[in-house]
C-alpha positions as CSV (number, residue, x, y, z in Angstrom):
1,M,6.5,12.5,31.4
2,R,3.1,12.9,33.0
3,K,0.7,10.0,33.1
4,H,-2.6,11.0,31.6
5,S,-6.1,10.4,33.0
6,F,-8.1,7.6,31.6
7,L,-10.2,9.5,29.0
8,Y,-7.7,12.3,28.5
9,G,-5.4,9.8,26.7
10,A,-8.3,8.7,24.5
11,V,-9.3,12.3,23.8
12,I,-5.8,13.4,22.6
13,L,-5.4,10.3,20.6
14,S,-8.8,10.9,19.0
15,I,-8.1,14.5,18.2
16,A,-4.7,13.7,16.7
17,G,-6.1,10.7,14.9
18,L,-8.9,12.8,13.4
19,F,-6.5,15.5,12.4
20,A,-4.2,12.8,10.8
21,K,-7.2,11.2,9.1
22,G,-8.2,14.6,7.7
23,L,-4.7,15.1,6.4
24,G,-4.9,11.5,5.0
25,A,-8.1,12.5,3.2
26,I,-6.4,15.6,1.9
27,Y,-3.6,13.4,0.7
28,K,-5.9,10.9,-1.0
29,I,-8.0,13.4,-2.8
30,P,-5.3,15.1,-4.9
31,L,-3.5,11.7,-5.2
32,T,-6.7,10.3,-6.7
33,N,-6.9,13.3,-9.0
34,I,-3.2,12.7,-10.1
35,L,-3.5,8.9,-10.5
36,G,-7.1,8.7,-11.7
37,T,-9.4,5.8,-10.7
38,Y,-7.2,3.3,-12.5
39,G,-4.0,4.5,-10.8
40,I,-5.7,4.7,-7.4
41,G,-6.9,1.1,-8.0
42,I,-3.3,0.0,-8.4
43,Y,-2.3,2.0,-5.3
44,Y,-4.9,0.1,-3.3
45,L,-3.7,-3.2,-4.7
46,I,-0.3,-2.5,-3.1
47,F,-1.5,-1.3,0.3
48,P,-3.1,-4.6,1.5
49,I,0.2,-6.3,1.0
50,Y,2.0,-3.5,2.9
51,S,-0.6,-3.6,5.6
52,I,-0.5,-7.3,6.2
53,L,3.3,-7.4,6.3
54,L,3.3,-4.5,8.7
55,V,0.8,-6.2,11.0
56,L,2.8,-9.4,10.8
57,C,6.0,-7.6,11.8
58,S,4.8,-5.1,14.4
59,S,1.1,-5.1,15.5
60,G,1.3,-8.0,18.0
61,V,4.7,-6.9,19.2
62,S,3.5,-3.3,19.7
63,V,0.5,-4.4,21.8
64,A,2.7,-6.8,23.8
65,V,5.2,-4.0,24.5
66,A,2.4,-1.7,25.7
67,R,0.9,-4.3,28.0
68,F,4.2,-5.6,29.5
69,V,5.6,-2.1,29.9
70,A,2.4,-1.1,31.7
71,V,2.7,-4.1,34.1
72,S,6.4,-3.4,34.7
73,N,5.9,0.3,35.2
74,K,3.1,-0.2,37.8
75,S,5.4,-2.5,39.8
76,C,8.3,0.1,39.4
77,D,10.3,-2.5,37.5
78,D,12.6,-0.4,35.3
79,T,14.8,-3.3,34.3
80,S,11.9,-5.3,32.8
81,T,10.6,-2.1,31.0
82,K,13.9,-1.7,29.2
83,S,14.1,-5.4,28.5
84,V,10.6,-5.4,26.9
85,L,11.5,-2.5,24.6
86,R,14.7,-4.1,23.6
87,A,13.0,-7.4,22.8
88,G,10.3,-5.6,20.8
89,L,12.7,-3.7,18.7
90,I,14.8,-6.8,17.9
91,I,11.8,-8.8,16.9
92,A,10.3,-6.0,14.8
93,L,13.6,-5.2,13.0
94,V,14.4,-8.9,12.1
95,A,10.9,-9.7,11.0
96,S,10.4,-6.4,8.9
97,T,13.8,-6.7,7.2
98,I,13.1,-10.3,6.1
99,S,9.6,-9.3,5.0
100,A,10.8,-6.3,3.0
101,T,13.5,-8.3,1.2
102,I,11.0,-11.1,0.2
103,L,8.6,-8.5,-1.0
104,I,11.1,-6.9,-3.3
105,L,12.2,-10.3,-4.7
106,L,8.6,-11.4,-5.3
107,S,7.2,-8.0,-6.5
108,G,6.8,-9.2,-10.1
109,P,4.9,-12.5,-9.4
110,I,2.8,-10.7,-6.8
111,A,1.7,-8.0,-9.2
112,R,0.9,-10.5,-11.9
113,A,-1.1,-12.6,-9.5
114,Q,-3.1,-9.5,-8.5
115,G,-4.0,-9.0,-12.2
116,S,-2.1,-5.8,-12.6
117,A,1.6,-5.9,-13.7
118,D,1.7,-2.1,-13.3
119,A,1.8,-2.6,-9.5
120,R,5.3,-4.1,-9.5
121,I,7.5,-1.0,-9.0
122,G,5.0,0.4,-6.6
123,I,5.4,-2.7,-4.5
124,I,9.2,-2.2,-4.5
125,G,8.7,1.4,-3.4
126,I,6.7,0.5,-0.3
127,A,9.1,-2.2,0.9
128,G,11.4,0.1,3.0
129,A,8.4,1.5,4.8
130,I,7.8,-1.9,6.4
131,V,11.0,-1.7,8.4
132,F,10.6,1.9,9.5
133,A,6.9,1.6,10.4
134,S,7.5,-1.6,12.4
135,L,10.1,0.2,14.6
136,I,7.7,3.1,15.0
137,A,5.0,0.8,16.2
138,V,7.3,-0.6,19.0
139,F,8.2,2.9,20.2
140,R,4.5,3.9,20.2
141,G,3.7,0.8,22.2
142,Y,6.4,1.7,24.8
143,F,5.0,5.2,25.4
144,Q,1.4,3.8,25.5
145,G,2.5,1.4,28.1
146,L,3.6,4.4,30.2
147,E,0.1,5.8,29.7
148,N,1.4,8.8,27.8
149,M,-0.3,9.2,24.5
150,V,1.4,12.4,23.3
151,P,4.2,10.8,21.4
152,T,1.8,8.5,19.5
153,S,-0.5,11.5,18.7
154,V,2.3,13.7,17.5
155,S,3.9,11.0,15.4
156,N,0.6,10.2,13.7
157,V,0.2,13.8,12.6
158,V,3.9,14.1,11.5
159,E,3.5,10.9,9.5
160,Q,0.6,12.3,7.5
161,V,2.3,15.7,6.9
162,A,5.4,14.0,5.6
163,K,3.3,11.8,3.4
164,I,1.7,14.8,1.8
165,A,5.0,16.6,1.4
166,F,6.8,13.7,-0.3
167,G,4.1,11.4,-1.7
168,L,2.2,14.0,-3.8
169,V,5.3,15.8,-5.0
170,L,6.9,12.5,-6.2
171,A,3.7,11.3,-7.8
172,R,3.3,14.6,-9.7
173,I,6.9,14.5,-10.9
174,L,6.7,10.9,-12.1
175,I,3.3,11.0,-13.7
176,S,4.9,12.1,-17.0
177,R,6.5,8.7,-17.2
178,G,3.3,6.8,-16.8
179,I,0.8,5.7,-14.1
180,S,3.0,2.9,-12.7
181,Y,5.8,5.4,-12.1
182,A,3.4,7.8,-10.5
183,V,2.3,5.1,-8.1
184,F,5.9,4.3,-7.4
185,G,6.5,8.0,-6.5
186,A,3.5,7.8,-4.0
187,T,4.8,4.6,-2.4
188,I,8.4,6.0,-2.1
189,G,6.9,9.0,-0.4
190,V,5.3,6.7,2.2
191,T,8.7,5.1,2.9
192,I,10.3,8.6,3.4
193,C,7.6,9.7,5.7
194,E,8.0,6.6,7.9
195,F,11.7,7.2,8.2
196,V,11.1,10.9,9.2
197,T,8.6,9.7,11.9
198,L,10.9,7.1,13.2
199,I,13.7,9.7,13.7
200,I,11.3,12.0,15.6
201,L,10.1,9.2,17.9
202,F,13.6,8.0,18.6
203,I,14.7,11.5,19.6
204,R,11.6,11.7,21.9
205,Y,12.7,8.5,23.5
206,L,16.2,9.7,24.1
207,V,14.9,12.9,25.7
208,Y,12.6,10.9,28.0
209,I,15.4,8.5,29.1
210,R,17.7,11.3,30.0
211,S,15.1,13.2,32.0
212,K,13.7,10.1,33.7
213,P,14.2,9.9,37.5
214,V,15.9,6.9,38.9
215,A,13.3,4.3,39.9
216,K,12.6,4.0,43.6
217,C,12.6,0.3,43.5
218,M,14.3,-2.2,41.2
219,I,12.8,-5.7,40.8
220,P,14.8,-8.5,39.1
221,T,13.5,-9.3,35.7
222,P,11.3,-12.5,36.0
223,E,12.7,-15.5,34.1
224,H,9.3,-16.1,32.4
225,L,9.0,-12.5,31.1
226,F,10.3,-13.1,27.7
227,R,8.4,-16.4,27.3
228,D,5.1,-14.6,28.2
229,F,6.0,-11.6,26.0
230,L,6.6,-13.8,23.0
231,R,3.5,-15.9,23.5
232,Y,1.3,-12.8,24.0
233,S,2.8,-11.1,20.9
234,I,2.3,-14.2,18.7
235,F,-1.4,-14.5,19.5
236,S,-1.9,-10.7,19.2
237,T,-0.1,-10.7,15.8
238,I,-2.2,-13.6,14.4
239,S,-5.5,-11.9,15.5
240,S,-4.3,-8.6,14.0
241,L,-3.5,-10.3,10.7
242,F,-7.1,-11.1,9.8
243,L,-8.3,-7.7,8.8
244,P,-5.4,-6.9,6.5
245,L,-5.6,-10.5,5.3
246,C,-9.2,-9.8,4.2
247,S,-8.0,-6.8,2.1
248,L,-5.0,-8.8,0.7
249,F,-7.3,-11.7,-0.2
250,D,-9.7,-9.3,-1.9
251,S,-6.9,-7.6,-3.8
252,F,-6.0,-11.0,-5.4
253,V,-9.5,-12.4,-5.9
254,I,-12.1,-9.7,-6.4
255,I,-10.7,-8.0,-9.6
256,N,-10.1,-11.4,-11.2
257,I,-13.7,-12.4,-10.4
258,L,-15.0,-9.1,-11.9
259,H,-12.8,-9.8,-15.0
260,S,-14.5,-13.2,-15.3
261,L,-17.9,-11.4,-15.3
262,G,-16.8,-9.4,-18.3
263,M,-16.1,-6.1,-16.7
264,G,-12.6,-5.7,-18.2
265,A,-10.7,-2.5,-17.2
266,E,-13.8,-1.2,-15.4
267,A,-13.1,-3.8,-12.7
268,T,-10.0,-2.0,-11.4
269,S,-11.9,1.3,-11.2
270,I,-14.8,-0.2,-9.3
271,Y,-12.3,-1.8,-7.0
272,G,-10.7,1.6,-6.4
273,I,-14.1,3.1,-5.6
274,A,-15.0,0.4,-3.1
275,Y,-11.6,0.2,-1.3
276,G,-10.3,3.8,-2.0
277,V,-13.4,5.9,-1.5
278,V,-16.0,3.9,0.5
279,A,-13.6,2.0,2.8
280,T,-11.8,5.3,3.6
281,L,-15.1,7.0,4.7
282,V,-16.3,4.0,6.7
283,S,-13.0,3.7,8.5
284,I,-13.0,7.2,9.9
285,P,-14.8,6.3,13.2
286,V,-12.2,3.6,13.8
287,I,-10.0,6.5,15.0
288,F,-12.0,6.9,18.1
289,T,-12.5,3.2,18.9
290,V,-8.7,2.5,18.4
291,A,-8.0,5.4,20.8
292,L,-10.3,3.9,23.4
293,T,-8.7,0.5,22.9
294,T,-5.2,1.9,23.1
295,V,-5.8,3.5,26.5
296,L,-7.7,0.5,27.8
297,V,-5.0,-2.2,27.4
298,P,-2.3,-0.5,29.6
299,N,-4.9,1.0,32.0
300,I,-6.2,-2.4,33.3
301,S,-3.2,-4.5,32.5
302,G,-1.8,-6.0,35.8
303,V,-5.0,-4.9,37.7
304,E,-6.7,-7.6,39.8
305,D,-9.7,-5.6,41.0
306,A,-12.6,-7.3,39.1
307,G,-15.0,-4.4,39.8
308,Y,-12.5,-1.9,38.3
309,I,-12.0,-4.0,35.2
310,S,-15.7,-4.4,34.8
311,S,-16.3,-0.6,35.1
312,R,-13.5,0.2,32.6
313,C,-14.7,-2.4,30.0
314,T,-18.3,-1.4,30.3
315,T,-17.4,2.3,29.8
316,M,-15.3,1.5,26.7
317,I,-17.9,-0.6,25.1
318,K,-20.7,2.0,25.7
319,F,-18.6,5.0,24.5
320,G,-17.4,3.1,21.4
321,Y,-21.0,2.1,20.5
322,L,-22.4,5.6,21.0
323,L,-19.6,7.2,18.9
324,S,-20.0,4.7,16.1
325,L,-23.8,5.2,16.1
326,L,-23.4,8.9,15.5
327,F,-21.1,8.3,12.6
328,F,-23.4,5.7,11.2
329,I,-26.3,8.3,11.2
330,L,-24.2,11.0,9.6
331,M,-22.7,8.7,6.9
332,L,-26.0,7.1,6.0
333,T,-27.9,10.4,5.6
334,L,-25.2,12.8,4.4
335,G,-22.9,10.3,2.6
336,P,-23.8,11.5,-0.9
337,D,-22.9,15.0,0.0
338,I,-19.6,13.9,1.6
339,I,-18.6,11.9,-1.5
340,S,-19.4,14.9,-3.7
341,I,-17.3,17.3,-1.7
342,L,-14.3,14.9,-1.2
343,Y,-14.2,12.9,-4.4
344,G,-16.4,14.7,-6.9
345,G,-13.3,15.7,-8.9
346,S,-12.0,12.2,-9.2
347,L,-15.2,10.4,-10.0
348,D,-15.2,11.1,-13.7
349,R,-18.6,9.6,-14.7
350,V,-22.1,9.7,-13.2
351,V,-22.0,5.9,-12.9
352,E,-18.9,6.1,-10.7
353,Y,-20.6,8.5,-8.4
354,E,-23.7,6.2,-8.2
355,Y,-21.5,3.2,-7.5
356,A,-19.8,5.1,-4.6
357,T,-23.1,6.3,-3.0
358,R,-24.8,2.9,-3.2
359,L,-21.7,1.1,-1.9
360,L,-21.4,3.6,1.0
361,A,-25.1,3.2,1.9
362,L,-24.6,-0.6,2.1
363,A,-21.4,-0.3,4.0
364,T,-22.5,2.1,6.7
365,P,-23.5,-0.6,9.2
366,E,-19.9,-1.7,9.2
367,I,-19.1,1.5,11.3
368,I,-21.0,0.0,14.3
369,Y,-19.7,-3.5,13.7
370,Q,-16.1,-2.3,13.5
371,A,-16.5,-0.3,16.7
372,F,-17.6,-3.4,18.6
373,L,-14.8,-5.5,17.0
374,Q,-12.1,-3.0,18.0
375,I,-13.4,-2.6,21.6
376,F,-14.0,-6.3,22.1
377,S,-10.5,-7.1,20.8
378,G,-9.0,-4.6,23.2
379,V,-10.9,-6.1,26.1
380,L,-9.6,-9.6,25.4
381,Q,-6.1,-8.3,25.0
382,A,-6.3,-6.4,28.3
383,I,-7.6,-9.4,30.3
384,N,-4.7,-11.5,28.7
385,R,-6.8,-13.6,26.4
386,P,-5.5,-12.7,22.9
387,R,-5.9,-16.3,21.7
388,D,-9.7,-15.9,21.9
389,N,-9.4,-13.1,19.3
390,V,-7.6,-15.6,17.0
391,Y,-10.5,-18.1,17.3
392,A,-13.1,-15.4,16.6
393,F,-11.4,-13.9,13.6
394,G,-10.4,-17.3,12.2
395,F,-14.0,-18.7,12.2
396,A,-15.4,-15.4,10.8
397,F,-12.7,-15.4,8.1
398,I,-13.6,-18.8,6.8
399,I,-17.3,-17.7,6.5
400,R,-16.2,-14.5,4.7
401,T,-14.0,-16.3,2.2
402,A,-16.9,-18.6,1.1
403,L,-19.2,-15.6,0.8
404,I,-16.7,-13.6,-1.3
405,F,-16.6,-16.3,-3.9
406,V,-20.4,-16.9,-3.9
407,L,-21.7,-13.3,-3.7
408,V,-19.1,-11.4,-5.9
409,S,-19.5,-14.1,-8.6
410,Y,-23.2,-13.4,-8.7
411,R,-23.3,-10.8,-11.4
412,P,-26.2,-8.7,-10.1
413,L,-24.2,-8.2,-6.9
414,N,-20.6,-8.1,-8.1
415,I,-18.6,-5.7,-5.9
416,F,-21.6,-5.2,-3.6
417,G,-21.2,-8.9,-2.6
418,A,-17.8,-8.0,-1.0
419,I,-19.5,-5.4,1.2
420,I,-22.1,-7.9,2.4
421,A,-19.4,-10.5,3.1
422,Q,-17.4,-8.0,5.1
423,S,-20.4,-7.1,7.3
424,V,-21.0,-10.8,8.0
425,F,-17.4,-11.2,8.9
426,L,-17.5,-8.3,11.5
427,I,-20.8,-9.5,13.0
428,V,-19.7,-13.1,13.4
429,A,-16.3,-12.2,15.0
430,A,-17.8,-9.6,17.3
431,T,-20.5,-12.0,18.5
432,W,-17.9,-14.7,19.3
433,Q,-15.8,-12.1,21.2
434,I,-18.7,-10.8,23.4
435,I,-19.7,-14.3,24.3
436,V,-16.1,-15.0,25.6
437,I,-15.9,-11.6,27.3
438,R,-19.1,-12.1,29.3
439,R,-17.6,-15.3,30.7
440,H,-14.7,-13.5,32.2
441,V,-15.9,-9.9,32.9
442,Q,-19.1,-8.9,34.6
443,L,-20.3,-6.2,32.3
444,D,-22.9,-3.7,33.7
445,I,-24.9,-3.1,30.5
446,K,-28.6,-2.2,30.8
447,F,-31.0,-2.8,27.8
448,G,-32.7,0.6,28.0
449,S,-29.6,2.8,28.1
450,F,-27.4,0.7,25.9
451,I,-29.8,-0.6,23.2
452,A,-33.3,0.8,23.2
453,R,-32.7,4.6,23.7
454,P,-29.8,4.9,21.3
455,I,-31.7,2.9,18.6
456,L,-34.8,5.2,19.0
457,L,-32.5,8.2,18.9
458,S,-30.8,7.0,15.7
459,V,-34.1,6.2,13.9
460,G,-35.5,9.6,14.8
461,L,-32.3,11.5,13.7
462,I,-32.1,9.5,10.4
463,M,-35.7,10.5,9.6
464,I,-35.2,14.2,10.5
465,L,-31.9,14.5,8.6
466,G,-33.4,12.7,5.5
467,L,-36.3,15.2,5.4
468,A,-34.1,18.2,6.1
469,R,-31.7,17.2,3.4
470,E,-34.6,17.1,0.9
471,M,-35.7,20.5,2.0
472,L,-32.2,22.0,1.6
473,I,-31.3,20.1,-1.6
474,N,-31.0,23.2,-3.6
475,Q,-28.8,25.0,-1.1
476,N,-25.0,25.2,-1.4
477,I,-23.6,21.7,-0.6
478,W,-21.1,23.0,2.0
479,L,-23.8,25.0,3.8
480,R,-26.2,22.1,3.7
481,L,-23.6,19.7,5.1
482,G,-22.5,22.1,7.8
483,I,-26.0,22.9,9.0
484,L,-27.3,19.3,9.0
485,G,-24.1,17.7,10.4
486,G,-23.8,20.3,13.1
487,A,-27.4,20.1,14.2
488,A,-27.3,16.3,14.2
489,C,-24.2,16.3,16.5
490,L,-25.7,18.8,18.8
491,I,-29.0,17.0,19.2
492,Y,-27.3,13.7,19.6
493,G,-24.9,15.0,22.2
494,I,-27.7,16.6,24.3
495,V,-29.8,13.4,24.2
496,V,-26.9,11.2,25.1
497,L,-25.8,13.4,28.0
498,F,-29.1,14.4,29.5
499,C,-31.7,11.9,28.5
500,G,-30.6,8.8,30.4
501,V,-28.4,7.2,27.8
502,L,-25.3,7.7,30.1
503,D,-25.6,7.2,33.9
504,E,-24.2,9.7,36.4
505,T,-20.8,7.9,36.7
506,E,-20.3,7.9,33.0
507,R,-21.2,11.5,32.6
508,G,-18.7,12.3,35.4
509,Y,-15.9,11.0,33.3
510,F,-16.1,14.0,31.1
511,T,-15.3,16.3,34.0
512,K,-12.1,14.4,34.6
513,I,-10.8,14.4,31.1
514,F,-8.6,17.5,31.4
515,S,-8.0,17.2,35.2
516,K,-4.4,18.2,36.1
517,K,-4.4,16.0,39.2
518,V,-4.2,12.5,37.7
519,N,-5.3,9.5,39.5
520,S,-4.4,6.2,37.9
521,R,-8.0,5.2,38.1
522,D,-9.5,8.4,36.7
């Protein structure tokens, strides 16, 4: 298994992630058409519960496996590498089995607490996926620790293909029995797709183990390995819990607040628009920042060269910022067209389309905030300070919780208050993180190339795209979106590469992306 160059791993993860995200969008569009806004609202009441349990069972363990495997692999410690994988699988299996069992037993009370009893059987359908997805996460962490991103990339795509194959078919078959059964079919499809993905990853692991050469050196497993592994995974798990915890909290609170404002059944539809349509679009750029973070953690884990760590962290922060800024520009200016193309068939009324476009316009800054949050979290994990992520997220979550109750309860804002509260959460957490990072890593960030030039570029592009869209408003929507989106990406890329936004070293990374001769520091 060939170790990939620094940015090559991020590139293949991004391409696979983008393709998987595209498949996910393909899945959600017909699923929304099958279930309707009410059914998709129920579907997105279930997924925050699934997400938070999955994070609890696997996210911290997966990151810990990646980091400790990377450290052991660099020291040629094959014994510790296998021990780390074994420990990760045991922890994930036990935690996920317990969580799935509790979820099934409490499915009724949970659905009633969320304000939608129709969600009960859908919750039961998703329970098995927690076990399979938790084990998948551990295997992905293992391969990431070896700095080979192909298994993760392939499994992401397979996961989405299987979801389309099983989820849509089962939802379509069961829709005749009612919305709740159609949602159950969709969630059972997720469980089946996770099982298929797990089998493929396990086979890939067996192939690797059989073809792996005998290690040239064997170092006894240090006694403190398991203690350090457990401590690291606990802090990583707690910090990873906060984002899905926000969604879970919203699923219990927001619809009930909207009901109290007299919105009735419309509350579920509005919730579905905000968390099914808008949140999906805003989360697309996370593919790239997660890819950057995924390669960063194993790349600098176990490295003691402060200059090397500084260079890698600076590069990741700048690339993440520049990528998110491009998506912010595109989503802010072309968002209405994107919504029309992707969700026009499922937004039944004009008022639903207006809700979606207005919510998206308000939510677009989250693209940048999310990028910083992901990269900063990865940096803190890579330098072995996961507990600082816990402090940052915890403080921001307290502020967000108060804002949800205050802003959403204010009738003129209603669901828009949730978007504002989320933006504040991301800003506060990212600010805390960067303060801590600057105490431990000497970042080489210049005001002109990092802040001033990208901001001027984005303002100019937003103005140009806004005017161009008005001029082409009567043209075919696909043609308009293709021309404006393509031109914006081209202009942005040229300015970033050749107008001083990136320095010579950063531009040089692009020539090494697909280099066959791999240096561990490329």
